[in-house]
N, CA, C and O atoms as a GROMACS GRO file, in nm:
protein
  440
    1UNK      N    1  -0.906  -4.743  -2.976
    1UNK     CA    2  -0.932  -4.748  -2.834
    1UNK      C    3  -0.815  -4.817  -2.765
    1UNK      O    4  -0.772  -4.924  -2.808
    2UNK      N    5  -0.762  -4.756  -2.658
    2UNK     CA    6  -0.647  -4.816  -2.589
    2UNK      C    7  -0.686  -4.946  -2.521
    2UNK      O    8  -0.800  -4.963  -2.476
    3UNK      N    9  -0.589  -5.036  -2.515
    3UNK     CA   10  -0.616  -5.165  -2.450
    3UNK      C   11  -0.586  -5.154  -2.300
    3UNK      O   12  -0.510  -5.068  -2.256
    4UNK      N   13  -0.647  -5.243  -2.225
    4UNK     CA   14  -0.628  -5.239  -2.080
    4UNK      C   15  -0.492  -5.301  -2.045
    4UNK      O   16  -0.427  -5.364  -2.129
    5UNK      N   17  -0.452  -5.282  -1.923
    5UNK     CA   18  -0.324  -5.336  -1.875
    5UNK      C   19  -0.325  -5.489  -1.882
    5UNK      O   20  -0.224  -5.550  -1.918
    6UNK      N   21  -0.437  -5.550  -1.849
    6UNK     CA   22  -0.448  -5.697  -1.852
    6UNK      C   23  -0.432  -5.749  -1.995
    6UNK      O   24  -0.366  -5.850  -2.018
    7UNK      N   25  -0.495  -5.680  -2.090
    7UNK     CA   26  -0.482  -5.721  -2.230
    7UNK      C   27  -0.338  -5.708  -2.278
    7UNK      O   28  -0.288  -5.794  -2.351
    8UNK      N   29  -0.273  -5.599  -2.238
    8UNK     CA   30  -0.132  -5.578  -2.277
    8UNK      C   31  -0.044  -5.688  -2.218
    8UNK      O   32   0.044  -5.739  -2.286
    9UNK      N   33  -0.068  -5.724  -2.091
    9UNK     CA   34   0.010  -5.831  -2.028
    9UNK      C   35  -0.016  -5.963  -2.099
    9UNK      O   36   0.078  -6.041  -2.119
   10UNK      N   37  -0.140  -5.989  -2.138
   10UNK     CA   38  -0.173  -6.113  -2.208
   10UNK      C   39  -0.101  -6.119  -2.343
   10UNK      O   40  -0.052  -6.225  -2.381
   11UNK      N   41  -0.096  -6.008  -2.415
   11UNK     CA   42  -0.026  -6.006  -2.543
   11UNK      C   43   0.124  -6.030  -2.525
   11UNK      O   44   0.186  -6.100  -2.605
   12UNK      N   45   0.181  -5.970  -2.422
   12UNK     CA   46   0.326  -5.989  -2.396
   12UNK      C   47   0.352  -6.135  -2.362
   12UNK      O   48   0.447  -6.193  -2.413
   13UNK      N   49   0.268  -6.196  -2.278
   13UNK     CA   50   0.286  -6.337  -2.241
   13UNK      C   51   0.270  -6.427  -2.364
   13UNK      O   52   0.340  -6.527  -2.377
   14UNK      N   53   0.178  -6.392  -2.454
   14UNK     CA   54   0.158  -6.473  -2.573
   14UNK      C   55   0.279  -6.468  -2.665
   14UNK      O   56   0.313  -6.568  -2.728
   15UNK      N   57   0.344  -6.355  -2.674
   15UNK     CA   58   0.459  -6.341  -2.763
   15UNK      C   59   0.587  -6.392  -2.699
   15UNK      O   60   0.662  -6.467  -2.761
   16UNK      N   61   0.611  -6.353  -2.575
   16UNK     CA   62   0.740  -6.380  -2.512
   16UNK      C   63   0.738  -6.493  -2.408
   16UNK      O   64   0.844  -6.531  -2.359
   17UNK      N   65   0.625  -6.544  -2.373
   17UNK     CA   66   0.618  -6.647  -2.270
   17UNK      C   67   0.584  -6.584  -2.137
   17UNK      O   68   0.549  -6.466  -2.129
   18UNK      N   69   0.594  -6.665  -2.032
   18UNK     CA   70   0.551  -6.614  -1.901
   18UNK      C   71   0.656  -6.530  -1.831
   18UNK      O   72   0.622  -6.446  -1.748
   19UNK      N   73   0.783  -6.551  -1.865
   19UNK     CA   74   0.888  -6.474  -1.797
   19UNK      C   75   0.945  -6.372  -1.896
   19UNK      O   76   0.996  -6.408  -2.002
   20UNK      N   77   0.936  -6.248  -1.860
   20UNK     CA   78   0.990  -6.142  -1.943
   20UNK      C   79   1.090  -6.064  -1.860
   20UNK      O   80   1.057  -6.011  -1.754
   21UNK      N   81   1.214  -6.057  -1.910
   21UNK     CA   82   1.318  -5.978  -1.843
   21UNK      C   83   1.330  -5.846  -1.914
   21UNK      O   84   1.359  -5.840  -2.034
   22UNK      N   85   1.308  -5.741  -1.840
   22UNK     CA   86   1.323  -5.606  -1.897
   22UNK      C   87   1.457  -5.550  -1.854
   22UNK      O   88   1.492  -5.553  -1.736
   23UNK      N   89   1.532  -5.501  -1.951
   23UNK     CA   90   1.662  -5.440  -1.920
   23UNK      C   91   1.646  -5.288  -1.928
   23UNK      O   92   1.578  -5.238  -2.018
   24UNK      N   93   1.708  -5.216  -1.836
   24UNK     CA   94   1.698  -5.070  -1.840
   24UNK      C   95   1.774  -5.017  -1.962
   24UNK      O   96   1.873  -5.076  -2.006
   25UNK      N   97   1.726  -4.906  -2.016
   25UNK     CA   98   1.792  -4.846  -2.129
   25UNK      C   99   1.930  -4.793  -2.091
   25UNK      O  100   2.024  -4.800  -2.171
   26UNK      N  101   1.942  -4.740  -1.973
   26UNK     CA  102   2.066  -4.682  -1.926
   26UNK      C  103   2.100  -4.743  -1.791
   26UNK      O  104   2.012  -4.782  -1.714
   27UNK      N  105   2.227  -4.751  -1.763
   27UNK     CA  106   2.271  -4.797  -1.632
   27UNK      C  107   2.226  -4.695  -1.528
   27UNK      O  108   2.243  -4.575  -1.548
   28UNK      N  109   2.172  -4.741  -1.418
   28UNK     CA  110   2.133  -4.645  -1.313
   28UNK      C  111   2.258  -4.576  -1.258
   28UNK      O  112   2.361  -4.639  -1.235
   29UNK      N  113   2.246  -4.450  -1.238
   29UNK     CA  114   2.356  -4.370  -1.187
   29UNK      C  115   2.327  -4.341  -1.042
   29UNK      O  116   2.224  -4.282  -1.009
   30UNK      N  117   2.418  -4.382  -0.955
   30UNK     CA  118   2.397  -4.350  -0.814
   30UNK      C  119   2.421  -4.202  -0.793
   30UNK      O  120   2.509  -4.142  -0.854
   31UNK      N  121   2.342  -4.145  -0.704
   31UNK     CA  122   2.350  -4.000  -0.681
   31UNK      C  123   2.484  -3.960  -0.620
   31UNK      O  124   2.546  -3.862  -0.663
   32UNK      N  125   2.528  -4.036  -0.523
   32UNK     CA  126   2.652  -4.000  -0.452
   32UNK      C  127   2.744  -4.121  -0.444
   32UNK      O  128   2.748  -4.188  -0.341
   33UNK      N  129   2.816  -4.150  -0.551
   33UNK     CA  130   2.914  -4.258  -0.542
   33UNK      C  131   3.028  -4.212  -0.454
   33UNK      O  132   3.049  -4.093  -0.435
   34UNK      N  133   3.103  -4.308  -0.402
   34UNK     CA  134   3.213  -4.276  -0.311
   34UNK      C  135   3.317  -4.190  -0.380
   34UNK      O  136   3.370  -4.097  -0.320
   35UNK      N  137   3.347  -4.218  -0.507
   35UNK     CA  138   3.447  -4.141  -0.580
   35UNK      C  139   3.403  -3.997  -0.597
   35UNK      O  140   3.484  -3.905  -0.586
   36UNK      N  141   3.274  -3.976  -0.625
   36UNK     CA  142   3.223  -3.839  -0.640
   36UNK      C  143   3.230  -3.761  -0.509
   36UNK      O  144   3.266  -3.643  -0.508
   37UNK      N  145   3.196  -3.826  -0.400
   37UNK     CA  146   3.198  -3.762  -0.270
   37UNK      C  147   3.341  -3.724  -0.233
   37UNK      O  148   3.367  -3.612  -0.187
   38UNK      N  149   3.434  -3.816  -0.254
   38UNK     CA  150   3.574  -3.789  -0.224
   38UNK      C  151   3.626  -3.674  -0.310
   38UNK      O  152   3.700  -3.588  -0.262
   39UNK      N  153   3.587  -3.673  -0.439
   39UNK     CA  154   3.628  -3.564  -0.528
   39UNK      C  155   3.579  -3.429  -0.478
   39UNK      O  156   3.654  -3.332  -0.478
   40UNK      N  157   3.455  -3.422  -0.438
   40UNK     CA  158   3.398  -3.295  -0.388
   40UNK      C  159   3.469  -3.250  -0.261
   40UNK      O  160   3.503  -3.133  -0.246
   41UNK      N  161   3.491  -3.343  -0.170
   41UNK     CA  162   3.554  -3.307  -0.042
   41UNK      C  163   3.697  -3.260  -0.064
   41UNK      O  164   3.740  -3.163  -0.002
   42UNK      N  165   3.770  -3.328  -0.151
   42UNK     CA  166   3.909  -3.287  -0.175
   42UNK      C  167   3.916  -3.153  -0.249
   42UNK      O  168   4.010  -3.076  -0.229
   43UNK      N  169   3.816  -3.125  -0.333
   43UNK     CA  170   3.812  -2.994  -0.399
   43UNK      C  171   3.789  -2.884  -0.296
   43UNK      O  172   3.851  -2.778  -0.304
   44UNK      N  173   3.701  -2.909  -0.200
   44UNK     CA  174   3.679  -2.810  -0.093
   44UNK      C  175   3.808  -2.787  -0.017
   44UNK      O  176   3.843  -2.673   0.014
   45UNK      N  177   3.881  -2.895   0.014
   45UNK     CA  178   4.008  -2.881   0.086
   45UNK      C  179   4.112  -2.808   0.002
   45UNK      O  180   4.197  -2.738   0.058
   46UNK      N  181   4.108  -2.822  -0.130
   46UNK     CA  182   4.203  -2.753  -0.216
   46UNK      C  183   4.175  -2.602  -0.216
   46UNK      O  184   4.267  -2.522  -0.198
   47UNK      N  185   4.049  -2.565  -0.235
   47UNK     CA  186   4.015  -2.423  -0.243
   47UNK      C  187   4.013  -2.355  -0.106
   47UNK      O  188   4.038  -2.235  -0.096
   48UNK      N  189   3.985  -2.431  -0.003
   48UNK     CA  190   3.977  -2.375   0.132
   48UNK      C  191   4.071  -2.455   0.223
   48UNK      O  192   4.028  -2.551   0.287
   49UNK      N  193   4.198  -2.417   0.228
   49UNK     CA  194   4.298  -2.494   0.304
   49UNK      C  195   4.270  -2.504   0.454
   49UNK      O  196   4.328  -2.589   0.522
   50UNK      N  197   4.184  -2.420   0.506
   50UNK     CA  198   4.153  -2.428   0.649
   50UNK      C  199   4.074  -2.556   0.680
   50UNK      O  200   4.066  -2.596   0.796
   51UNK      N  201   4.016  -2.619   0.580
   51UNK     CA  202   3.943  -2.743   0.601
   51UNK      C  203   4.036  -2.863   0.582
   51UNK      O  204   4.107  -2.872   0.482
   52UNK      N  205   4.035  -2.954   0.677
   52UNK     CA  206   4.104  -3.081   0.661
   52UNK      C  207   4.001  -3.180   0.605
   52UNK      O  208   3.882  -3.149   0.599
   53UNK      N  209   4.048  -3.297   0.565
   53UNK     CA  210   3.953  -3.396   0.512
   53UNK      C  211   3.850  -3.432   0.619
   53UNK      O  212   3.733  -3.453   0.587
   54UNK      N  213   3.892  -3.439   0.742
   54UNK     CA  214   3.798  -3.477   0.849
   54UNK      C  215   3.691  -3.371   0.870
   54UNK      O  216   3.573  -3.402   0.887
   55UNK      N  217   3.732  -3.245   0.868
   55UNK     CA  218   3.632  -3.138   0.890
   55UNK      C  219   3.544  -3.119   0.766
   55UNK      O  220   3.426  -3.087   0.778
   56UNK      N  221   3.600  -3.138   0.648
   56UNK     CA  222   3.521  -3.122   0.527
   56UNK      C  223   3.417  -3.233   0.513
   56UNK      O  224   3.311  -3.211   0.455
   57UNK      N  225   3.448  -3.351   0.565
   57UNK     CA  226   3.351  -3.461   0.559
   57UNK      C  227   3.227  -3.432   0.642
   57UNK      O  228   3.121  -3.489   0.617
   58UNK      N  229   3.240  -3.345   0.742
   58UNK     CA  230   3.127  -3.313   0.829
   58UNK      C  231   3.034  -3.208   0.770
   58UNK      O  232   2.925  -3.186   0.823
   59UNK      N  233   3.076  -3.144   0.660
   59UNK     CA  234   2.990  -3.044   0.597
   59UNK      C  235   2.873  -3.111   0.527
   59UNK      O  236   2.883  -3.225   0.481
   60UNK      N  237   2.763  -3.039   0.520
   60UNK     CA  238   2.647  -3.092   0.447
   60UNK      C  239   2.669  -3.077   0.298
   60UNK      O  240   2.758  -3.005   0.254
   61UNK      N  241   2.589  -3.146   0.223
   61UNK     CA  242   2.599  -3.139   0.076
   61UNK      C  243   2.575  -2.997   0.026
   61UNK      O  244   2.642  -2.952  -0.067
   62UNK      N  245   2.480  -2.928   0.087
   62UNK     CA  246   2.449  -2.791   0.046
   62UNK      C  247   2.567  -2.698   0.074
   62UNK      O  248   2.598  -2.609  -0.006
   63UNK      N  249   2.633  -2.720   0.188
   63UNK     CA  250   2.750  -2.636   0.224
   63UNK      C  251   2.866  -2.662   0.126
   63UNK      O  252   2.932  -2.568   0.082
   64UNK      N  253   2.889  -2.787   0.094
   64UNK     CA  254   2.997  -2.821  -0.001
   64UNK      C  255   2.968  -2.758  -0.136
   64UNK      O  256   3.058  -2.699  -0.197
   65UNK      N  257   2.845  -2.769  -0.183
   65UNK     CA  258   2.808  -2.712  -0.311
   65UNK      C  259   2.826  -2.560  -0.310
   65UNK      O  260   2.879  -2.503  -0.406
   66UNK      N  261   2.781  -2.495  -0.204
   66UNK     CA  262   2.794  -2.349  -0.194
   66UNK      C  263   2.941  -2.306  -0.194
   66UNK      O  264   2.977  -2.209  -0.261
   67UNK      N  265   3.025  -2.377  -0.119
   67UNK     CA  266   3.167  -2.343  -0.115
   67UNK      C  267   3.231  -2.359  -0.252
   67UNK      O  268   3.309  -2.274  -0.295
   68UNK      N  269   3.198  -2.468  -0.321
   68UNK     CA  270   3.259  -2.491  -0.452
   68UNK      C  271   3.208  -2.391  -0.558
   68UNK      O  272   3.285  -2.349  -0.644
   69UNK      N  273   3.082  -2.354  -0.551
   69UNK     CA  274   3.030  -2.254  -0.644
   69UNK      C  275   3.099  -2.120  -0.622
   69UNK      O  276   3.135  -2.052  -0.718
   70UNK      N  277   3.117  -2.083  -0.497
   70UNK     CA  278   3.185  -1.957  -0.467
   70UNK      C  279   3.330  -1.959  -0.515
   70UNK      O  280   3.380  -1.860  -0.569
   71UNK      N  281   3.397  -2.073  -0.496
   71UNK     CA  282   3.536  -2.085  -0.543
   71UNK      C  283   3.543  -2.073  -0.694
   71UNK      O  284   3.634  -2.009  -0.747
   72UNK      N  285   3.449  -2.134  -0.764
   72UNK     CA  286   3.448  -2.126  -0.911
   72UNK      C  287   3.421  -1.984  -0.957
   72UNK      O  288   3.481  -1.938  -1.054
   73UNK      N  289   3.330  -1.913  -0.889
   73UNK     CA  290   3.302  -1.774  -0.924
   73UNK      C  291   3.428  -1.687  -0.905
   73UNK      O  292   3.460  -1.604  -0.990
   74UNK      N  293   3.497  -1.708  -0.794
   74UNK     CA  294   3.616  -1.628  -0.767
   74UNK      C  295   3.726  -1.657  -0.871
   74UNK      O  296   3.795  -1.565  -0.915
   75UNK      N  297   3.741  -1.783  -0.909
   75UNK     CA  298   3.839  -1.817  -1.011
   75UNK      C  299   3.800  -1.754  -1.145
   75UNK      O  300   3.887  -1.705  -1.217
   76UNK      N  301   3.671  -1.755  -1.179
   76UNK     CA  302   3.625  -1.695  -1.302
   76UNK      C  303   3.653  -1.546  -1.305
   76UNK      O  304   3.698  -1.492  -1.406
   77UNK      N  305   3.628  -1.477  -1.194
   77UNK     CA  306   3.656  -1.334  -1.183
   77UNK      C  307   3.805  -1.309  -1.200
   77UNK      O  308   3.847  -1.216  -1.269
   78UNK      N  309   3.885  -1.394  -1.136
   78UNK     CA  310   4.031  -1.379  -1.147
   78UNK      C  311   4.078  -1.395  -1.292
   78UNK      O  312   4.158  -1.315  -1.341
   79UNK      N  313   4.028  -1.498  -1.360
   79UNK     CA  314   4.068  -1.520  -1.500
   79UNK      C  315   4.016  -1.409  -1.590
   79UNK      O  316   4.083  -1.370  -1.686
   80UNK      N  317   3.899  -1.358  -1.560
   80UNK     CA  318   3.843  -1.247  -1.638
   80UNK      C  319   3.933  -1.124  -1.623
   80UNK      O  320   3.963  -1.057  -1.722
   81UNK      N  321   3.976  -1.097  -1.500
   81UNK     CA  322   4.065  -0.983  -1.478
   81UNK      C  323   4.200  -1.002  -1.548
   81UNK      O  324   4.256  -0.907  -1.602
   82UNK      N  325   4.249  -1.124  -1.546
   82UNK     CA  326   4.376  -1.152  -1.617
   82UNK      C  327   4.361  -1.126  -1.768
   82UNK      O  328   4.451  -1.072  -1.832
   83UNK      N  329   4.247  -1.166  -1.823
   83UNK     CA  330   4.223  -1.142  -1.965
   83UNK      C  331   4.215  -0.993  -1.994
   83UNK      O  332   4.270  -0.947  -2.094
   84UNK      N  333   4.148  -0.917  -1.907
   84UNK     CA  334   4.140  -0.772  -1.926
   84UNK      C  335   4.279  -0.707  -1.918
   84UNK      O  336   4.313  -0.619  -1.997
   85UNK      N  337   4.358  -0.752  -1.823
   85UNK     CA  338   4.493  -0.697  -1.807
   85UNK      C  339   4.576  -0.726  -1.930
   85UNK      O  340   4.652  -0.640  -1.976
   86UNK      N  341   4.563  -0.846  -1.984
   86UNK     CA  342   4.640  -0.881  -2.104
   86UNK      C  343   4.594  -0.804  -2.225
   86UNK      O  344   4.675  -0.771  -2.311
   87UNK      N  345   4.466  -0.775  -2.235
   87UNK     CA  346   4.413  -0.706  -2.352
   87UNK      C  347   4.422  -0.554  -2.342
   87UNK      O  348   4.419  -0.486  -2.444
   88UNK      N  349   4.433  -0.501  -2.222
   88UNK     CA  350   4.427  -0.356  -2.200
   88UNK      C  351   4.533  -0.279  -2.280
   88UNK      O  352   4.499  -0.177  -2.340
   89UNK      N  353   4.658  -0.321  -2.286
   89UNK     CA  354   4.757  -0.241  -2.359
   89UNK      C  355   4.729  -0.232  -2.508
   89UNK      O  356   4.780  -0.144  -2.577
   90UNK      N  357   4.648  -0.324  -2.559
   90UNK     CA  358   4.619  -0.325  -2.700
   90UNK      C  359   4.490  -0.249  -2.734
   90UNK      O  360   4.447  -0.246  -2.849
   91UNK      N  361   4.429  -0.188  -2.634
   91UNK     CA  362   4.308  -0.112  -2.659
   91UNK      C  363   4.342   0.020  -2.727
   91UNK      O  364   4.459   0.059  -2.735
   92UNK      N  365   4.239   0.087  -2.776
   92UNK     CA  366   4.259   0.212  -2.849
   92UNK      C  367   4.322   0.315  -2.756
   92UNK      O  368   4.262   0.354  -2.655
   93UNK      N  369   4.441   0.359  -2.788
   93UNK     CA  370   4.518   0.458  -2.713
   93UNK      C  371   4.540   0.415  -2.568
   93UNK      O  372   4.561   0.501  -2.482
   94UNK      N  373   4.535   0.286  -2.540
   94UNK     CA  374   4.558   0.237  -2.405
   94UNK      C  375   4.452   0.279  -2.306
   94UNK      O  376   4.477   0.282  -2.185
   95UNK      N  377   4.334   0.313  -2.355
   95UNK     CA  378   4.226   0.362  -2.266
   95UNK      C  379   4.186   0.259  -2.162
   95UNK      O  380   4.147   0.294  -2.051
   96UNK      N  381   4.195   0.134  -2.198
   96UNK     CA  382   4.152   0.030  -2.105
   96UNK      C  383   4.248   0.022  -1.985
   96UNK      O  384   4.207  -0.015  -1.875
   97UNK      N  385   4.375   0.056  -2.005
   97UNK     CA  386   4.471   0.054  -1.894
   97UNK      C  387   4.426   0.153  -1.787
   97UNK      O  388   4.422   0.119  -1.669
   98UNK      N  389   4.394   0.275  -1.826
   98UNK     CA  390   4.349   0.375  -1.729
   98UNK      C  391   4.219   0.333  -1.662
   98UNK      O  392   4.200   0.354  -1.542
   99UNK      N  393   4.128   0.273  -1.740
   99UNK     CA  394   4.002   0.228  -1.684
   99UNK      C  395   4.024   0.119  -1.578
   99UNK      O  396   3.960   0.120  -1.473
  100UNK      N  397   4.115   0.027  -1.608
  100UNK     CA  398   4.145  -0.078  -1.510
  100UNK      C  399   4.210  -0.022  -1.384
  100UNK      O  400   4.177  -0.064  -1.273
  101UNK      N  401   4.302   0.072  -1.402
  101UNK     CA  402   4.368   0.132  -1.286
  101UNK      C  403   4.264   0.202  -1.198
  101UNK      O  404   4.268   0.189  -1.075
  102UNK      N  405   4.172   0.276  -1.260
  102UNK     CA  406   4.064   0.342  -1.182
  102UNK      C  407   3.979   0.238  -1.109
  102UNK      O  408   3.944   0.256  -0.992
  103UNK      N  409   3.947   0.132  -1.178
  103UNK     CA  410   3.863   0.027  -1.118
  103UNK      C  411   3.932  -0.036  -0.998
  103UNK      O  412   3.870  -0.056  -0.894
  104UNK      N  413   4.061  -0.066  -1.011
  104UNK     CA  414   4.133  -0.128  -0.900
  104UNK      C  415   4.155  -0.029  -0.786
  104UNK      O  416   4.152  -0.069  -0.670
  105UNK      N  417   4.176   0.096  -0.815
  105UNK     CA  418   4.189   0.197  -0.708
  105UNK      C  419   4.057   0.209  -0.632
  105UNK      O  420   4.057   0.224  -0.509
  106UNK      N  421   3.946   0.202  -0.704
  106UNK     CA  422   3.815   0.209  -0.641
  106UNK      C  423   3.793   0.090  -0.547
  106UNK      O  424   3.738   0.105  -0.438
  107UNK      N  425   3.837  -0.028  -0.591
  107UNK     CA  426   3.823  -0.147  -0.507
  107UNK      C  427   3.911  -0.136  -0.383
  107UNK      O  428   3.869  -0.171  -0.273
  108UNK      N  429   4.033  -0.089  -0.401
  108UNK     CA  430   4.126  -0.074  -0.289
  108UNK      C  431   4.075   0.029  -0.189
  108UNK      O  432   4.088   0.011  -0.068
  109UNK      N  433   4.017   0.137  -0.240
  109UNK     CA  434   3.967   0.245  -0.155
  109UNK      C  435   3.845   0.206  -0.074
  109UNK      O  436   3.820   0.266   0.030
  110UNK      N  437   3.769   0.110  -0.118
  110UNK     CA  438   3.646   0.077  -0.047
  110UNK      C  439   3.665  -0.027   0.059
  110UNK      O  440   3.569  -0.064   0.126
   0.00000   0.00000   0.00000
């Protein structure tokens, strides 16, 4: 049968005395430290040069997150395309080269 909270407190006082200092297992992490906020704002300014530090500071947290996610997606697409371009000449009979050219022509045409 579980013991009550009063009984548990009495047992703790009996073993450790009246003053018990509890230490947290982990250091508390602040949600938005100044260094983290500055890092996010400067990243927005890097990827979007039209934003100055002053204008980027006025953006909401959701806007900053959305801008940075979009920048990361665009960089990933760019790197993916670079990898395809590098691998294309080594494909079977160079078939990937023609496929990439068709894909890029389709993008340019639309």
